N, C-alpha and C positions, 0 to 999 in steps of 0.2 A: 346484355339483356338475355335472360334465360329463355330458351325456346319453349313454345307452348306444346301441350301434350295432345296427341291424336291417339284415339283408341278404336280398334275395330276387331271383330272376331268372325270366324266362319265355323259352321257346324260340321263335324266329321260324319256326315250322313251319306257318304258316297262320293264319287269323283265329281270334280267341278266342270262346269260348262264354259263354253266360249264367252257367254254372258258374264259369268263370274270373273273370268280373266280380264275382260275389257272394263267391266264396271267396278271391279274391286282390286284384283291383284296388281294390274299395271299401274293403277293409281297409288296403291300402297307403296310400290317401289319408288315412285316420285316423291311422295310425301316424306319418306324417311330422310331425304336430303335437306328438308326444311324444318321438320318438327322432331320432337322426342316422341317416337312412335312405339305403341304396344300393340302387337298383333297376336291374338289369342285363338287357340283352337277350343271352341266352347263345347266341350264334351258333356258338361252338366246340362246344357240346354238340349243336347241331342237326346238325352234319355227321357224327355217329356213324351217321346214316342218310343215304344218298346224296341230295344236293340239286342241283337245277338252279341254276347260278349266278345267273341273272336272277331266279329265284323267291326265292332266299335274300336277295338285295338288296332286292327289293320287300317281302318279308315282314318284314324287319328294320325298314324304315321304317314299315310298317303298324303294327307293335307299338309302336314309339316314339311314333307319332301317337296310338295308343290310350291309352298311358300318360298322355300329356299331356291328351287329351280327357277322360279319367276323373278328372282333377284332380290328378295328380302334378305338383308344382311344382319346377322346376329351381332355384329360389331356396331351397327348403327341403330338397330331396333331391338326391343325386347320381344322375343318370340317364345311363347310358352303355352302350356296346356292348362286350361281353366281349373280342373280338379286338383292340380298340384299346388294351388294357392287357396287354402281353406278360408281365407278372409272373404272370398266371394260369397260363400254360403252364409258366413256370419253376418256380413253387412246386409245381405238380402233379408235375413230374418228381422233385423233392426228396422229396415225400411218397410217391411210388411206391417209393422205396428203403427205406421203413420200413413198408410195407404188404404183407401176404402175399397170394399168389395165392388161397390157400384162403379168406381173408376175402371177396375179391371174387367168387369163385365161389358163395359162399353168399348173395349178394344176390338177393332175389326177382326183381327185374326182369331180372337176367342169366339166372337159371334159366329164366324164362318165354321169353325170346328164344332161349335155347339149344335149347329144345324145338321152336321153330318154324323153326329154321334149322340146317342141317348145319355151316355154316362161319360162326362168330360172329367178328366183327372185334374186334381188340384194343381199339379205341375204346369198344366196348360194355362190355368188362370193366373198363376204366380210368375209365369215366364217373364213378363215385362219388368217385374220387380227385381228378379235376378239380373236382367239386362241393365237395369238402372244401377245396381250394385257394381256390376262389371265396369261401368263407365265412371261412376263417381269415386270409386276406390283410388283412382289414379289422378284425380283432379284434372280430368280431361277437358280441354277447351273445345275440341272438335271431334265429331264422330262421322266418318265417311260411310254413309249407308244409302240404300235405295229409297225411293219415294214411299215404298210400301212399309218402311220402318219409321216414317216421320211421326206417326201417332205415338210410337213407343218413346221416341226422343222427347216429344212434348210431355209425356208422362214423367220421364226422367227429370226434366227441368222442373216440373211441378213438385215432385217429391223433394228435390234438392232445395228448392225455395222454401218449402214447408219446414224442412229440418232446420235450415238456416234461420228462419223466422222464430222457431221455437227454442233453439239451443244456441243461437248466435252463428255468425258466419263460419261455415265449416267446409262446404263444398263449392267448387267452381261450377257455374251454371253452363253446361255444354251447349254447343250449337251444332246443327247438322251441316255437313259438308257434302254437297252434291256435285258430282263430276258433270262438267258441261257436255262432254262427248262420251257416249257409250254408257251413260248412267243406267240405261235400261235397254238391253238388247232383247228383241222380241223373238217369239217362236218363228222358225223357218216355214211352218205350215199354217200358222194363224197369227198374223202380225198385230192382232188386237190384244194378245196375251203375252206375258213375259216368258222368255226362254227358261225352261225348267226341266231338270232331269227326271222329275216325277211325271212328266207328260207321257201318256201311254204310247204315243207315236214317236218312235226313236228318230224319225227323220226331222222332228221338230227342233232338235237340239244337237249341238256338236260338243262332245266332251274334249277337254284339253288333251286327254291321252288317247283319243281316237286315232286309228291309223291314218296315214296320209291319204290312202285311197278312199277310206270311209269319209274323210273330211270333204274331199272333192265331190264324192257322190251326193252327199247331203246338201251341198251348196247347189249342185246341178238340179236337184229335186225341189229346191226351195220354190215356194209359190211366188208368182209375180202378179200380172194382171193382163187385161186385154188391150190396154192403151198402147203398149209397144214402144214407149219412149222412156228414156232415163230422166227422171225428174226427182228432185228432193222436195216432196210435197206431202202434206197430210192426206191428199186425195189418192196418193199411191203409197200406202203404208208399207207394203211388202218391199218395194224398191227402196224406199227411204231407209228401212231397216238394214238392207244389204249394203247401202251406201255408208251407213254408220259403221258397219263392220269393216268395210274397205278403208275408211278414213282412220279408224283406230289402228290398223296394222301398217298402213302406207305412210301416214303422216300428212297426206294430202287433205285439202279442205273438201267439203261436199261440193262446192262450186267447181273446183278443179276436176273432180271426178265426173260430174254431170257434163262439163264442157268437153271432156275427152271422149266420153262414151255416148254422147247424145245421138250420134248417127250410126253407132255400131251394133245396137240391138242387145237384147237381154242375154242371148246365148254367149256372145263374146265377153260381155261384162261378167257373167257368172263363172265362165272358164278362168278369166283373169283373177277374179276374186278368190277362187279356189286356190290358185297358186300363191297369191298374196298371204292368205291365211296359213297355208302349209309352211311357207317359208318363215312366217312369223312365229309359228309354234314349234318348228323343228328344234331349235336350240333348247327350248324348255323341256320338250319331250326327251331329248337326249340326256340333258342334265338330270332330269327326274330319275331316269334309270340308274345313273351313277350314285346319286344321293340315297335313293331308296334301298340300295343294296349295302349301304354302309351303316349298319346298325349302331356301331360305336360312335360315329359322328352325330347321328340323330340323337342319341342319348345325351351326348355332351351338350348339344344345343338346347334340348328341352330342360335339362337339369340346371344349366346356367341361367336360362331364361326364367325358370321358376324362382331361382334364388334372387335375381334382380327384381322380379315382379313382387315377390313376397316382401322384400324390404320396403318398397313403396306402399304396398297395400296395408301392411301392418302399421306403418306410420299414420296413415289415415284412420285406420280402425282404432288405434289407441286414442287418438283425438276424439273420435266419436264416443267411445266408451267413457272417457273422462267427462265429456260434456253432459252425458246422460246420467252420470252419477254412479256408474259401476266402480267397484273397488279394484284398483290396479293389482295385477298379479304380483 
């Protein structure tokens, strides 16, 4: 029986956080053992916000290097850059023709950005359609994304069902795949919001490539509460978040962590957590330096990835064009 397809992508908009590693990269590594996985660097999505060309190039290679350093294997997964496969843009245009503006205007992310800006670019509005094209091109069964992307996956499903209904069965209807542990790592300074590198407070997030000393310091500065007890509870969101980070790197359950630290206090817990995170990230940080300095290897990976992805994408696109009545080349 053929393995099902998993698709996911990360924007090259700067370095990744601890939350990206726990919620995405570490899961990607495990998924490639069970599924046919495609992991994309979605540079076409990134340009919905103005980018400096040199920064976009650097960030793209940084993310590719982090993919590889975190254990994604080009022999097991297809790892590629979105703009290297023109079929993404081609299918996005097709899907735009069966998607209403009203649907796109109801997307939470679009509404949020509309409130912050008087003139919202069309790329922001159409972002979810390009995302749908990314997923549907490869007949993806599962998409590992955070809860904040659930609405976009629902739109993708709706678009796929609409196309299938109009032109006959063409696309697999994808399902969201949410990680049980670490699906959403929160800010170290405000546990009610997701950890994000766009947060103006640099103590709120840890970058995968932060120095070991910086990592320890940020964990020591993490907010806790006045209760003074280690509990895994929604009444203690800050401590709960730190326990999630601990379990992600140690392999221990939250119950085991609470049982061990319940009488030791926050100071000891945070000091140990700092060491657990540093030890967990050290091999990735070292591997990143090796890979990032090997431009020839990186080029080999993204060229071969684009070739494999293009083969699959064009297969779907030819089927779409034929069903819509386009004349074959």
